[in-house]
Biopython code that builds the backbone (N, CA, C, O; Angstrom):
import numpy as np
from Bio.PDB.StructureBuilder import StructureBuilder

atoms = [
    (1, "MET", "N", (1.181, -1.080, -0.042)),
    (1, "MET", "CA", (-0.528, 0.111, -0.114)),
    (1, "MET", "C", (0.692, 1.160, -0.308)),
    (1, "MET", "O", (1.919, 1.060, -0.309)),
    (2, "LEU", "N", (-0.103, 2.062, -0.447)),
    (2, "LEU", "CA", (0.613, 4.076, -0.775)),
    (2, "LEU", "C", (0.667, 4.158, 0.858)),
    (2, "LEU", "O", (-0.147, 3.828, 1.720)),
    (3, "ASP", "N", (1.976, 4.739, 0.917)),
    (3, "ASP", "CA", (2.210, 5.558, 1.995)),
    (3, "ASP", "C", (1.658, 6.969, 2.131)),
    (3, "ASP", "O", (2.339, 7.896, 1.690)),
    (4, "THR", "N", (0.296, 7.249, 2.793)),
    (4, "THR", "CA", (-0.219, 8.592, 2.145)),
    (4, "THR", "C", (-0.016, 9.141, 4.319)),
    (4, "THR", "O", (-1.064, 9.597, 4.778)),
    (5, "SER", "N", (0.766, 9.085, 4.985)),
    (5, "SER", "CA", (1.113, 10.110, 6.114)),
    (5, "SER", "C", (1.903, 11.239, 4.958)),
    (5, "SER", "O", (2.324, 11.359, 3.807)),
    (6, "ARG", "N", (1.695, 12.004, 6.444)),
    (6, "ARG", "CA", (2.335, 13.789, 5.875)),
    (6, "ARG", "C", (3.926, 13.169, 6.718)),
    (6, "ARG", "O", (3.859, 12.365, 7.648)),
    (7, "GLY", "N", (5.726, 13.900, 6.004)),
    (7, "GLY", "CA", (6.046, 14.417, 7.276)),
    (7, "GLY", "C", (6.114, 15.464, 7.721)),
    (7, "GLY", "O", (5.486, 16.421, 7.268)),
    (8, "GLU", "N", (6.644, 15.500, 8.396)),
    (8, "GLU", "CA", (6.657, 16.514, 8.432)),
    (8, "GLU", "C", (8.203, 17.758, 7.832)),
    (8, "GLU", "O", (9.350, 17.697, 8.276)),
    (9, "GLY", "N", (7.844, 18.455, 7.079)),
    (9, "GLY", "CA", (7.992, 19.593, 6.216)),
    (9, "GLY", "C", (8.831, 19.927, 7.697)),
    (9, "GLY", "O", (8.818, 19.672, 8.901)),
    (10, "PRO", "N", (9.705, 20.850, 6.431)),
    (10, "PRO", "CA", (10.815, 22.266, 6.733)),
    (10, "PRO", "C", (9.640, 23.275, 7.111)),
    (10, "PRO", "O", (8.959, 23.484, 6.107)),
    (11, "ALA", "N", (9.141, 24.022, 8.313)),
    (11, "ALA", "CA", (8.318, 24.604, 8.481)),
    (11, "ALA", "C", (8.714, 25.926, 7.128)),
    (11, "ALA", "O", (9.924, 25.900, 6.903)),
    (12, "PRO", "N", (7.974, 26.988, 6.259)),
    (12, "PRO", "CA", (8.091, 28.149, 6.276)),
    (12, "PRO", "C", (8.407, 29.275, 6.802)),
    (12, "PRO", "O", (8.082, 29.531, 7.962)),
    (13, "THR", "N", (9.314, 30.406, 5.794)),
    (13, "THR", "CA", (9.848, 30.882, 7.492)),
    (13, "THR", "C", (9.479, 33.113, 6.603)),
    (13, "THR", "O", (9.870, 34.190, 7.052)),
    (14, "GLU", "N", (8.625, 32.799, 5.331)),
    (14, "GLU", "CA", (7.561, 33.392, 5.492)),
    (14, "GLU", "C", (6.492, 33.662, 5.235)),
    (14, "GLU", "O", (6.001, 32.538, 5.133)),
    (15, "GLU", "N", (5.192, 34.803, 4.912)),
    (15, "GLU", "CA", (4.244, 34.311, 5.363)),
    (15, "GLU", "C", (3.658, 34.578, 3.327)),
    (15, "GLU", "O", (4.018, 35.335, 2.426)),
    (16, "PRO", "N", (2.688, 33.523, 3.453)),
    (16, "PRO", "CA", (2.799, 34.007, 2.158)),
    (16, "PRO", "C", (2.364, 35.290, 1.152)),
    (16, "PRO", "O", (1.191, 35.046, 0.871)),
    (17, "ARG", "N", (2.671, 36.271, 0.621)),
    (17, "ARG", "CA", (2.435, 37.198, 0.038)),
    (17, "ARG", "C", (0.725, 37.051, -0.423)),
    (17, "ARG", "O", (0.218, 36.086, -0.994)),
    (18, "GLY", "N", (0.058, 38.294, 0.008)),
    (18, "GLY", "CA", (-1.539, 38.075, -0.996)),
    (18, "GLY", "C", (-1.943, 39.978, -2.526)),
    (18, "GLY", "O", (-1.370, 40.861, -3.166)),
    (19, "CYS", "N", (-3.184, 39.445, -2.221)),
    (19, "CYS", "CA", (-3.464, 40.607, -3.104)),
    (19, "CYS", "C", (-3.653, 41.709, -2.921)),
    (19, "CYS", "O", (-4.521, 42.289, -3.575)),
    (20, "LEU", "N", (-2.878, 42.385, -1.940)),
    (20, "LEU", "CA", (-2.436, 43.735, -1.323)),
    (20, "LEU", "C", (-1.461, 43.991, -1.253)),
    (20, "LEU", "O", (-1.156, 45.071, -0.748)),
    (21, "PHE", "N", (-0.412, 43.029, -1.776)),
    (21, "PHE", "CA", (1.129, 42.898, -1.933)),
    (21, "PHE", "C", (1.091, 43.432, -3.085)),
    (21, "PHE", "O", (1.709, 44.472, -3.311)),
    (22, "ALA", "N", (0.094, 42.590, -4.341)),
    (22, "ALA", "CA", (-0.187, 43.128, -5.180)),
    (22, "ALA", "C", (-0.863, 44.568, -5.990)),
    (22, "ALA", "O", (-1.014, 44.867, -7.174)),
    (23, "LEU", "N", (-0.992, 44.860, -5.439)),
    (23, "LEU", "CA", (-2.021, 46.592, -5.892)),
    (23, "LEU", "C", (-1.074, 47.238, -5.481)),
    (23, "LEU", "O", (-0.455, 47.839, -6.359)),
    (24, "SER", "N", (-0.565, 47.394, -4.016)),
    (24, "SER", "CA", (1.223, 47.745, -4.147)),
    (24, "SER", "C", (2.650, 48.264, -4.297)),
    (24, "SER", "O", (3.462, 48.973, -3.704)),
    (25, "GLN", "N", (2.432, 47.013, -6.197)),
    (25, "GLN", "CA", (2.704, 48.054, -7.011)),
    (25, "GLN", "C", (2.370, 48.278, -7.968)),
    (25, "GLN", "O", (1.524, 48.082, -8.841)),
    (26, "PRO", "N", (4.262, 49.358, -7.325)),
    (26, "PRO", "CA", (3.675, 50.324, -8.935)),
    (26, "PRO", "C", (3.937, 50.033, -10.553)),
    (26, "PRO", "O", (4.170, 51.031, -11.235)),
    (27, "PRO", "N", (3.925, 49.232, -10.964)),
    (27, "PRO", "CA", (3.601, 49.032, -12.212)),
    (27, "PRO", "C", (2.397, 47.902, -12.199)),
    (27, "PRO", "O", (2.353, 47.179, -13.195)),
    (28, "LEU", "N", (1.768, 47.761, -11.535)),
    (28, "LEU", "CA", (0.693, 47.880, -11.369)),
    (28, "LEU", "C", (-0.380, 48.532, -11.405)),
    (28, "LEU", "O", (-1.214, 48.754, -12.283)),
    (29, "MET", "N", (-0.260, 48.824, -10.311)),
    (29, "MET", "CA", (-1.843, 50.536, -10.923)),
    (29, "MET", "C", (-1.001, 51.184, -11.489)),
    (29, "MET", "O", (-1.008, 52.259, -10.887)),
    (30, "ILE", "N", (-0.049, 51.246, -12.501)),
    (30, "ILE", "CA", (0.304, 52.317, -14.106)),
    (30, "ILE", "C", (-0.268, 51.665, -14.899)),
    (30, "ILE", "O", (-0.499, 52.200, -15.983)),
    (31, "PHE", "N", (-0.905, 49.684, -14.577)),
    (31, "PHE", "CA", (-0.965, 50.116, -16.103)),
    (31, "PHE", "C", (-2.520, 49.686, -15.765)),
    (31, "PHE", "O", (-3.318, 49.718, -16.702)),
    (32, "LEU", "N", (-2.865, 49.386, -14.785)),
    (32, "LEU", "CA", (-3.707, 49.378, -14.112)),
    (32, "LEU", "C", (-5.135, 51.406, -15.110)),
    (32, "LEU", "O", (-5.954, 51.627, -16.003)),
    (33, "GLY", "N", (-4.563, 51.952, -14.247)),
    (33, "GLY", "CA", (-4.839, 53.328, -14.397)),
    (33, "GLY", "C", (-5.291, 53.648, -15.623)),
    (33, "GLY", "O", (-6.336, 54.197, -15.971)),
    (34, "VAL", "N", (-3.843, 52.998, -16.590)),
    (34, "VAL", "CA", (-3.970, 53.224, -18.450)),
    (34, "VAL", "C", (-4.842, 52.871, -18.327)),
    (34, "VAL", "O", (-5.514, 53.822, -17.927)),
    (35, "ILE", "N", (-5.930, 51.333, -18.447)),
    (35, "ILE", "CA", (-6.633, 50.443, -18.859)),
    (35, "ILE", "C", (-7.647, 50.592, -17.594)),
    (35, "ILE", "O", (-8.544, 49.795, -17.319)),
    (36, "GLY", "N", (-7.373, 51.583, -16.998)),
    (36, "GLY", "CA", (-9.126, 52.482, -16.579)),
    (36, "GLY", "C", (-9.760, 53.179, -17.800)),
    (36, "GLY", "O", (-10.670, 52.992, -18.608)),
    (37, "SER", "N", (-8.132, 54.711, -17.309)),
    (37, "SER", "CA", (-8.708, 55.592, -18.417)),
    (37, "SER", "C", (-9.281, 55.401, -19.853)),
    (37, "SER", "O", (-10.008, 56.094, -20.564)),
    (38, "LEU", "N", (-8.678, 54.201, -20.003)),
    (38, "LEU", "CA", (-9.007, 54.272, -21.780)),
    (38, "LEU", "C", (-10.507, 53.441, -21.655)),
    (38, "LEU", "O", (-11.240, 53.817, -22.569)),
    (39, "LEU", "N", (-10.881, 52.858, -21.154)),
    (39, "LEU", "CA", (-12.170, 52.627, -20.848)),
    (39, "LEU", "C", (-12.969, 53.717, -20.121)),
    (39, "LEU", "O", (-14.146, 53.406, -20.304)),
    (40, "LEU", "N", (-12.930, 54.574, -19.561)),
    (40, "LEU", "CA", (-13.162, 56.160, -19.184)),
    (40, "LEU", "C", (-13.168, 56.826, -20.539)),
    (40, "LEU", "O", (-14.155, 57.549, -20.670)),
    (41, "MET", "N", (-12.663, 56.810, -21.198)),
    (41, "MET", "CA", (-12.218, 57.447, -22.178)),
    (41, "MET", "C", (-13.441, 57.157, -23.645)),
    (41, "MET", "O", (-14.112, 57.601, -24.577)),
    (42, "ALA", "N", (-13.198, 56.572, -23.217)),
    (42, "ALA", "CA", (-14.123, 55.634, -23.870)),
    (42, "ALA", "C", (-15.724, 54.959, -24.217)),
    (42, "ALA", "O", (-16.208, 54.284, -25.126)),
    (43, "ALA", "N", (-16.233, 55.597, -22.873)),
    (43, "ALA", "CA", (-16.917, 55.438, -21.991)),
    (43, "ALA", "C", (-17.876, 57.545, -22.311)),
    (43, "ALA", "O", (-19.101, 57.655, -22.362)),
    (44, "MET", "N", (-17.329, 58.254, -22.394)),
    (44, "MET", "CA", (-17.694, 59.095, -22.145)),
    (44, "MET", "C", (-17.491, 59.999, -23.628)),
    (44, "MET", "O", (-17.675, 61.213, -23.716)),
    (45, "HIS", "N", (-16.996, 58.941, -24.942)),
    (45, "HIS", "CA", (-17.054, 59.324, -26.104)),
    (45, "HIS", "C", (-18.721, 58.771, -27.135)),
    (45, "HIS", "O", (-19.445, 59.059, -28.089)),
    (46, "ASP", "N", (-18.450, 57.610, -25.770)),
    (46, "ASP", "CA", (-19.493, 57.059, -26.664)),
    (46, "ASP", "C", (-21.307, 58.108, -25.770)),
    (46, "ASP", "O", (-22.397, 58.235, -26.329)),
    (47, "LEU", "N", (-20.973, 58.547, -24.558)),
    (47, "LEU", "CA", (-21.867, 59.246, -23.576)),
    (47, "LEU", "C", (-22.422, 60.858, -24.700)),
    (47, "LEU", "O", (-23.457, 61.234, -25.252)),
    (48, "LEU", "N", (-21.513, 61.182, -24.599)),
    (48, "LEU", "CA", (-21.323, 62.424, -25.375)),
    (48, "LEU", "C", (-20.623, 62.655, -26.513)),
    (48, "LEU", "O", (-19.951, 63.674, -26.351)),
    (49, "LEU", "N", (-20.428, 62.066, -27.857)),
    (49, "LEU", "CA", (-20.249, 63.001, -28.593)),
    (49, "LEU", "C", (-21.259, 61.704, -29.978)),
    (49, "LEU", "O", (-21.818, 62.091, -31.004)),
    (50, "LEU", "N", (-21.176, 60.359, -29.526)),
    (50, "LEU", "CA", (-22.590, 59.974, -30.217)),
    (50, "LEU", "C", (-23.955, 59.926, -30.254)),
    (50, "LEU", "O", (-24.528, 59.419, -31.218)),
]
sb = StructureBuilder()
sb.init_structure("model")
sb.init_model(0)
sb.init_chain("A")
sb.init_seg("    ")
for serial, (resi, resn, name, xyz) in enumerate(atoms, 1):
    if name == "N":
        sb.init_residue(resn, " ", resi, " ")
    sb.init_atom(name, np.array(xyz, "f"), 0.0, 1.0, " ", f" {name:<3s}", serial, name[0])
structure = sb.get_structure()
């Protein structure tokens, strides 16, 4: 039979980084800002000029 018991592995030294760490990165926020502004400009164009 296969041994399905878990052995004692090394404890992780760092805490896992989550979503708030990813959102605090400047390149990601610049990218999201550019995409958001393009969507906003497209919406304003549709609402006001068409």
